[in-house]
N, C-alpha and C positions, 0 to 999 in steps of 0.2 A: 386495633387489636393490641392489648397491653401485654407486656412480657412480665414474667415472674421476676422478683428481685434476684439479682445475680451476686455471687460472692467471689472471693479470691480463688476458691477451689474450682470454680467453673472455668478457670483458665485452661484446665487440662482438657476441656471439651474442644479446644481450638483445632487439634488435628482431625477429629471426627467431623467437625463443622466444615473444615477445609476440604475434606475428601468428597468433593462434589464436582461433577463434570461442568456444572455451570460456572463455578468460581475458577476452576483451572482453565476453562475455555476462555473466559474473560481475560485472565492473566496472560495466556498465550497470545491472544489477539494483541494485547497491549505491548508485550515484549517484541513481537514481530514488527509492529508499527514503529516502536522506538528504535529497533535495530535498522529498519529501512531508512528512517530519517538520519540516523547516525552514519549509515553506509553512504548515503548520497552526499551528505555534507563533507565527510572525510575524503571521499574520492574527488570532490570538487576542490578541497584544500590541497590534496596531493597534486592534482592537475594544475592548480594555480602556482604551485611551488616552482621556482626557477631552477632548483637543483634536481628536479625529477623530470626526466625526459623519456621519450619512447612512446608516449600516448597511454591511453587507459588500459590497453592490453598488457603492456609491460608492467604497469602498476598493479593490475590484478594478479599477474603471475608472482609478484612479490608479496602482496598483502592478502589476496584472496578475499574471504568473507569478513574478516575482522581487521580493517585498516586502522592505522594510527598515524600520527604526524611525528616523524623523528625530529628531535630538537635541532639538529644542524639545518634542517630544511624549513624551519618555522619562520617564514616571512610574515609581514604584517597582514597581508590579505589572507594567506593560507591559515595563519593562526586564528584570525577572526572567524573564518568559515568553520574551522574545526571546533572552536569553543561554542559557536552558535549551534552546531550540530549536537554537542554534548548537552547544552542547556535545553534544546528542544526535545531531545530524547528523555531527559529527566522530567520534563513537564508531562510528556506522554505517560511515563511510568507513574507519576503522581496521580494523573487522572485514571489510570488503570486501577490504582489502589482504591479510588472512590467506587469504581464498578464492583470490585471484589468486596469492599466493605458493605455496600448497600445490599448485596446478596446475603452476606452474613447476618446483617441486621434483620432482613426479612425472614431468614431461617430461624433466628432467635425469637421472632414474633410468631412463628408457626406457619408462615406463609411459604410453604415448600413449592408452590407453583410459580414463584417469581422467576422469570426467565432471564437469560443473558441479554437478550434484546432490550428488555425493560431496564436492566441495569445500565446498558450503554446509553439508552435514552435519558435516564436520570443523570448520568454523568455529563452528557451534552448540555442538559438544562442547567447544571450547576458548575460547569467548568470555569466560568468567569469568577465565581465566588472562590473556588479553590485557588486558582492562579493569582487572583488579586489579594487573597489573604496571605499567601506566601510572599507576594511582592511587598505587601505592607509590612510584614515581619522583616523582610530584607532591608527596607528603608529604615525601620526602627533600629536595626543593628548598625547601619551606617551612620546614624545620628551621633552615636557615642564616640567613635573615632574623630568625627568632625568637631565635636566639642573639645576633645583633647588638643586637636590641631589649632583650634581657635585660642585656647589657653596658651599654647606654645607661642603663637604669634603675639599675644599680649605680653608674654615674658620677654620678647625681644625689644620691647620699648625701653629706651634708656631711662635710667633712674627709677621709674615707677614700676618697670616690668618685674624686677626681683621682688618688690614688696607685694605686687599683685599675685604672683605665684605663691608666695608664702601665705597670703591670706586665703587663697583659693585651694590650698593643699587639701584641707579636710573636705570641702565640697567636691573636689575632683575625685577624692577617694570614694565617696558615696555615689558619684556619677559613674565611676568605673564599676562599682558593685552592681548598680542598676543595669549597666551594660552587660555584665556577665549573666544576670538573670534573663535579660532579653535574648541573648545568644542561646541560652539553654532552651528557651521556649521555641526559638527559631529552629534549632537542630531537632528537637522532638516534634516540631510541626509537621515534618514529613511522615511521622507516625500518627499524630493525633488529628490533624486537619481532615484527612479522608473519613475517619470515624465520626468526627463531629458533624461533618456535612451529611454523612449517611443517616445519622440519628435525627438531626434537627432540620437540616435544609435551610438554615438561617442565612442572612446576608453577610457581607464581608466584616462589618464592624462587630456584629454579634459573634461571628466565628473567631475573630481575633481575641475578643474578651473571653470566650470559652476556652481558647487555647491557653491563655495565661492562667485562668482559674483552674483548669484541669491539672496543670503542672504544679502550681504553687499553693493550691488549697490544702493538699495532703502530699507534700513533696516526698517524704520518706516512703509512703505506701506506693506512690506513683513510680518511684525509682525501682522499688522491689518488684512491682508488677512488670515493669519494662524488662528487667533482668530475667525474670521468669519467662516472659514471652520469647525472649531471644534463645533461652536454653531449650524451651519446648520446640521452637522452630528448628533449631540446629539438630536436635535429636530426631525429630520427625523426618526432616530432609535426609539425614544420614541413614536412617533405617530404610527409607524408600530407595536411596542410592545403593545401599548394600544389596537389597533385593534385586534391583535392576542389574547390578554387577554380576550377581550369581546367575541370573537368567542369561546374561550375555556370555558368561563362561560356558554354561551348558550348551548354548547354541553354537558358539564358535568351536567348541570341542567336537561336537558331532559333525559339523560341516567340514572341519579340518580333516577328519578321518575319511569322510565320504568323498569330498571334492578333490582332495589332494593338493598338489603344489599351487594350483591356480588360486585356491583360497588364501594362501599366504600372500600372493600378489594383491588380491582384493583387499585383504586386511591391512596391508602396508599402505596402500593408496588411501584407504579410509582414515587411517590414523593420521596421515599427513594433513587432513582437513581439520583436525582438532587443534586449536592453538596451543602451543607450548609442549605438546606431548613428545614430539621428535627432538625437541631441544632440551628436554629434561633428562639428565642422567639417571635420576631416581626412577622415573617412569619407565625408561628403557630397561633398567635392571629388573623391575617387576615383570615386564612383558617377557623378558628372557627367562626368568625363573619359572613363570607359569608355563612357558612353552617347553622347558626341560622337564618339569615335574608332572605337568598335567596333559601335555601334548597339544596345547593350544597353538594357534598359528605363530609362525616366526616372522620377523621383519627381514625382508629380502630386497634385492635390487629390482627396481621396477622401470629402469630406463628403456628396456626393449620390449615392454608389454604391448599388446595390440590395442588399438583405439577402443574396441569393445570392452576389454578388461578395464581399461582406464576409466571409461564412462561408468561402468558398473561400480568401480571403486569410489568414484565421486558420489554416486547415489547412496552407497553404503555409508560413506562418511556423513552425508546429509541425514541419514537415519540415526546415526550416533548423536549428531547435534540436536535433532528433534527430541531424542530421549532425554538428553541433558536439559533441554528446554522444558520438558514435561516435569522433570524433577524440580527445576527451579520454580515453575509455576505452582507446584504444590507447596513448596516452602514459602513462597510469596503469599499464597492463600492462607496458610497457617498463621503467618505473622499478622496479616491484617484482619483475620478473624479474631485473633487474640486482642488486637487493638479495639475492635468493636466491643468485645467483652469488657476490656479495661475501662472504656468510657462508661459502660453501664454500671460497673462496680463502683466507680467514683462519682457517678451521677445517678443515684437511684431515685425512684419516685415517678411521678407522672411524666410522660414523654412530652417534649416540646416540639411543636411544629407538625405533629401528626405523622402518619405513615408515609414513607416514600411512595407507596402506591397511590396516595391521594395528592402527591406533588408531581404528577406526571407532566411531561413536557407538552405544551400546546404546539400547534403547527407553526406559530410564529416564534418558537424558541423560549417563551416565557413559561414560568411554572404556575400551574393552576391547582386548586384544591377542591375536591368534591365535598359537598355538604353531607354530613352524616347526622341524621336525626337521633336524638336520645330516645330510648324506649319509653321514657316517661311522657314524651310529647306525642306518642302515637296511640295512646290508649283511648278508649271511648269517652266521648264528652258527656258530662253530666247535664241533665236538663230535663 
């Protein structure tokens, strides 16, 4: 199924394209998986830290759902585990972007029946391509500092080192310029590689070449489209966040007047589950102003609350976090729907590689393609 040509104005379709249960469902699954991986590795790093004692229970009381490794406790083993968790979580988010992008691509093709399960199956069939592509771009980035380091070692040779550096000055300048170009492709690769994979389904080499071509064939237009995509994403997520905030205000205002003081305790315990809220003076001032002017819940002392109230407060805090996750998943969907549109704007014409529906994953994990006959080949035979 061919899509109609897309233009720069079609970028404003990204929020409507992203307002889909399928895309937000795929994004939320990916975010939860990435958080789970980071959570496990971070707690393993904290447990391996010699400066952190008391066991996992004491660590959880300090860090709760969003652990991090403080700098004074960063030993070699704990720092390695923490960095490994961050890298693994980023890989999961990158693969999640592929799932969201392929649903956006199918919607642009008019295939509104493409389900989240099919997108996850497509992602699993092409995960090696995406990860190896980013790995190849990373290695290309590392080649250029290695070249400068080699030139520096040559410069340390007595007598001829100074002459060699003088002769190599201009080539090293162009070497650095090429390095900057590769770094830009690598940084934008987190945006473009999922869209390229969703549209084409090519191998690693072809995806790397497409990433370079997409950025540098029309660099000014590409940069302007990327800026527009970020503006549209920010505005869309902000509008949804404001709607959710107004809904939250309405709900807590009614509950505060009906439930009474107990709701203040629940609200305070729930806010403690959100990272940074109780430590931010600005956030506390806003909460106090809303409670004075609108009658929303107050922040109260919760040291003597019953276990039932404390458990209910934790559940309420989890609901607040899931609401934030939903808003983030919508923003994520908007951004990668915009990336799918940007690829089509910069790469118009006949599609390469066929539809993702025809590149479904085989039971052995490989990608297969169904044969689609042309209408001209199915007509009656003359004779």
